[in-house]
VOGU-3710 file (C-alpha; in Angstrom, 3 decimals, decimal comma):
1> dgilkrcles> 70,887/0,690/-95,347  73,448/1,899/-92,823  77,109/2,322/-91,950  77,784/-1,424/-91,892  75,798/-2,336/-95,032  78,763/-3,140/-97,290  80,860/-4,988/-94,739  77,873/-7,090/-93,686  77,433/-8,154/-97,315  81,127/-9,077/-97,655
11> dtcpkvfhtd> 81,582/-10,470/-94,133  84,416/-8,022/-93,434  82,956/-5,995/-90,577  85,210/-4,880/-87,717  84,464/-5,579/-84,082  82,755/-2,482/-82,661  82,397/-1,164/-79,119  80,188/1,929/-78,971  80,320/3,861/-75,672  78,253/6,815/-74,491
21> tgtefwqars> 77,863/8,843/-71,325  74,705/10,214/-69,760  75,286/13,541/-71,508  75,032/12,043/-74,987  71,376/11,135/-74,483  70,515/14,799/-73,963  73,054/16,469/-76,250  73,699/13,886/-78,978  70,511/11,773/-79,318  72,199/8,534/-78,206
31> slvvtdtagr> 68,907/6,660/-78,180  69,214/6,574/-81,988  72,090/4,111/-81,521  69,596/1,437/-80,450  66,296/2,564/-82,020  65,025/2,972/-85,567  63,480/6,052/-87,148  60,104/5,133/-85,664  61,609/4,909/-82,168  61,483/1,099/-81,909
41> dielpdnvrv> 64,283/-1,057/-80,470  66,601/-2,511/-83,115  68,547/-5,763/-83,057  72,260/-4,981/-82,893  74,616/-6,775/-85,317  76,640/-9,630/-83,798  79,870/-7,645/-84,197  78,615/-4,670/-82,153  78,340/-4,023/-78,415  77,000/-0,803/-76,889
51> ylmastphse> 77,716/0,554/-73,419  76,329/3,488/-71,454  78,500/4,884/-68,673  75,512/5,542/-66,430  75,031/9,008/-64,920  78,349/10,360/-66,170  79,301/13,591/-68,004  80,669/13,755/-71,537  83,779/15,532/-70,340  85,778/13,709/-67,692
61> gfgevpypve> 84,984/15,074/-64,231  87,640/17,047/-62,390  88,519/16,387/-58,779  86,814/14,261/-56,173  83,692/16,280/-55,436  81,074/18,268/-57,384  82,325/21,773/-58,209  80,621/25,039/-59,220  80,524/26,371/-62,785  79,440/29,992/-63,143
71> hcqqlanplq> 77,167/29,614/-66,164  75,356/26,435/-65,045  72,629/26,087/-62,404  74,023/23,031/-60,636  77,419/21,771/-59,515  79,360/19,887/-62,200  79,464/16,102/-62,257  82,944/14,871/-61,126  82,585/11,219/-62,204  85,205/9,694/-64,506
81> nggpmrallh> 84,911/6,743/-66,875  88,548/5,665/-67,012  87,996/2,431/-65,092  85,300/0,859/-67,292  86,941/2,191/-70,456  90,203/0,432/-69,581  88,339/-2,812/-68,956  86,427/-2,500/-72,234  89,604/-1,797/-74,180  91,084/-4,994/-72,763
91> aldqwvregv> 87,895/-6,914/-73,614  87,894/-5,556/-77,178  91,518/-6,592/-77,617  90,697/-10,108/-76,403  87,707/-10,292/-78,750  89,800/-9,324/-81,772  92,958/-11,286/-80,938  91,584/-14,412/-79,291  87,901/-14,584/-80,143  86,877/-14,193/-76,477
101> eppdsefpsh> 83,257/-13,052/-76,355  83,026/-9,551/-74,851  80,786/-8,409/-72,003  77,135/-8,098/-72,939  75,883/-4,698/-74,029  74,846/-2,423/-71,162  72,480/0,168/-72,632  68,905/1,381/-72,078  66,084/-0,071/-74,175  62,333/0,086/-74,508
111> adgtlviadq> 62,181/-3,676/-73,996  63,368/-3,491/-70,388  61,607/-0,195/-69,665  64,779/1,879/-69,247  64,382/4,099/-72,333  61,567/6,668/-72,250  60,446/10,076/-73,485  62,282/13,011/-71,924  59,888/14,189/-69,243  60,258/13,996/-65,484
121> gstgfpsipg> 57,324/11,710/-64,889  58,448/9,145/-67,444  62,072/9,079/-66,281  61,158/8,845/-62,600  63,444/11,735/-61,677  62,712/12,830/-58,081  61,476/16,307/-57,192  64,602/17,699/-55,527  64,279/21,201/-54,015  66,080/23,779/-56,150
131> vsfpdvingl> 66,516/21,448/-59,126  64,662/21,991/-62,404  64,230/19,072/-64,781  65,052/19,905/-68,438  62,172/20,819/-70,696  64,519/20,800/-73,705  66,597/18,154/-75,468  68,961/18,421/-78,428  66,821/16,868/-81,136  67,418/15,884/-84,744
141> rvtdysmypp> 65,343/16,316/-87,883  65,323/14,500/-91,203  67,453/16,843/-93,332  67,881/17,052/-97,090  71,420/18,236/-97,842  71,018/17,948/-101,623  69,926/21,588/-101,752  71,130/24,840/-100,211  70,130/25,790/-97,686  69,288/22,252/-96,502
151> tegssypvfv> 65,619/21,639/-95,772  64,409/20,017/-92,577  61,547/17,570/-92,252  60,064/15,701/-89,328  61,900/15,067/-86,065  63,451/11,726/-85,179  62,053/10,305/-81,926  64,703/10,573/-79,197  64,600/9,089/-75,714  66,509/9,214/-72,428
161> ptvdedgndi> 67,318/6,698/-69,652  65,085/6,081/-66,664  66,504/6,768/-63,208  66,227/5,242/-59,739  64,778/6,912/-56,641  67,994/8,911/-56,251  67,878/10,219/-59,820  70,776/8,065/-61,076  70,571/6,128/-64,355  69,318/2,569/-63,961
171> agirlpdvsv> 70,686/1,006/-67,142  74,295/0,925/-68,272  77,588/0,401/-66,475  77,043/1,855/-63,024  80,308/2,993/-61,462  80,807/2,249/-57,758  80,066/5,954/-57,201  76,670/5,469/-58,856  75,745/2,189/-57,172  77,008/3,447/-53,792
181> platymgwnl> 76,196/7,126/-54,257  76,785/10,302/-52,293  74,789/12,400/-54,761  72,478/12,412/-57,731  74,669/12,383/-60,840  73,239/13,541/-64,169  74,503/13,883/-67,715  72,695/17,206/-68,059  72,948/20,642/-66,495  70,958/23,821/-67,200
191> gsegfakgsl> 72,064/27,360/-67,929  71,893/29,861/-65,091  70,527/33,427/-65,034  72,182/35,477/-67,781  73,507/32,384/-69,567  70,549/31,134/-71,637  68,748/30,115/-68,455  67,027/26,760/-68,769  68,899/25,627/-71,867  71,219/22,619/-71,783
201> csvigsaipf> 74,470/23,838/-70,248  77,765/22,511/-71,616  78,655/18,807/-71,424  79,802/18,702/-67,786  76,645/17,149/-66,368  75,591/17,971/-62,822  75,621/16,560/-59,320  73,278/17,203/-56,402  74,843/16,013/-53,104  72,638/14,078/-50,703
211> pvtksdqqks> 71,778/15,623/-47,328  74,286/14,324/-44,787  71,914/13,759/-41,867  68,276/12,820/-41,534  67,717/16,177/-39,875  69,173/17,938/-42,933  66,949/15,860/-45,178  63,801/16,717/-43,235  64,612/20,444/-43,035  65,148/20,685/-46,791
221> adprvsieer> 62,203/18,396/-47,684  64,591/16,434/-49,874  63,016/13,131/-50,985  66,397/11,381/-51,138  67,659/9,353/-48,191  70,441/11,001/-46,179  74,012/9,698/-46,101  73,845/8,733/-42,435  70,779/6,583/-43,121  72,435/4,858/-46,086
231> yatheayvkq> 75,745/4,009/-44,494  76,016/3,143/-40,809  79,712/4,058/-40,760  82,386/5,296/-43,120  83,850/1,789/-43,181  80,461/0,345/-44,156  80,413/2,760/-47,075  83,900/1,667/-48,145  82,883/-1,995/-47,959  79,887/-1,389/-50,243
241> vedvanrlve> 82,130/0,382/-52,755  84,520/-2,587/-52,703  81,699/-5,106/-53,171  80,272/-3,240/-56,176  83,716/-2,835/-57,738  84,380/-6,567/-57,401  81,046/-7,382/-59,048  82,063/-5,187/-61,992  85,306/-7,182/-62,235  83,275/-10,390/-62,408
251> krllleddvk> 81,369/-8,900/-65,359  84,705/-7,830/-66,927  83,686/-4,169/-66,715  86,489/-3,188/-64,326  90,088/-4,306/-63,850  91,510/-5,504/-60,534  93,903/-2,542/-60,348  90,974/-0,137/-60,545  89,185/-1,869/-57,674  92,086/-0,856/-55,452
261> qyvemarkrd> 91,807/2,714/-56,708  88,085/2,959/-56,005  88,492/1,497/-52,517  91,358/3,839/-51,696  89,420/6,878/-52,910  86,380/5,813/-50,867  88,543/5,353/-47,779  90,018/8,864/-48,087  86,716/10,540/-48,971  84,976/12,711/-46,391
271> igie> 81,333/11,621/-46,509  80,238/13,540/-43,421  80,070/10,551/-41,046  82,694/8,581/-39,124
//
């Protein structure tokens, strides 16, 4: 049984694009989109594609850089999903109007090792000084609504994406800012002192900037590589952003106009090196 049961029987199902951000895995149990009630990968219907906007917040980020929020422990995640969403909208339109096959799904799974239980060791999240990994997740229980109050049964198994050595999501559509990063970008943030400390904080995600120099990195004992070690010059950084953006265009996950935007933003951005 399921949402598409009737239309599958009558061959009248719509074309479906399902999109999620990094936040949804922690706040809205997004792993249940691609797993069954026993936690196993499911086979998606032919009329459905699923896409994760890797390492992004539920709410669109504001501004160019991470910014403080009083009730959360870490800076808010500034990343925005407009670029990939525009490309996907165009791809969906082509699929419906012209029968052009859409981009393949880009979503974590058990099969490729990118969907795991929500603990730091399993995800591979680095031990960054001053950053606590969540020990909570917004779960879901089997609930019987035929009575009042509803009764709850066992919990559904929920999972989260694995991350790379920087702490950024591996699976999904990785924005140029995630593939050519200046920070660790997460879909989660935690409440600060006096604001349910340690609980999941809002839907703004969080961002932990990289140390700028190797000296900064060594002084802070940060395991992440510094910006100056990643990018020899500011122009080298811009070129990497452009290359990644163009590869997304080839996969039909970004439009040409947005490549220009990403390159221009990268060129204007102060990354701490010349």
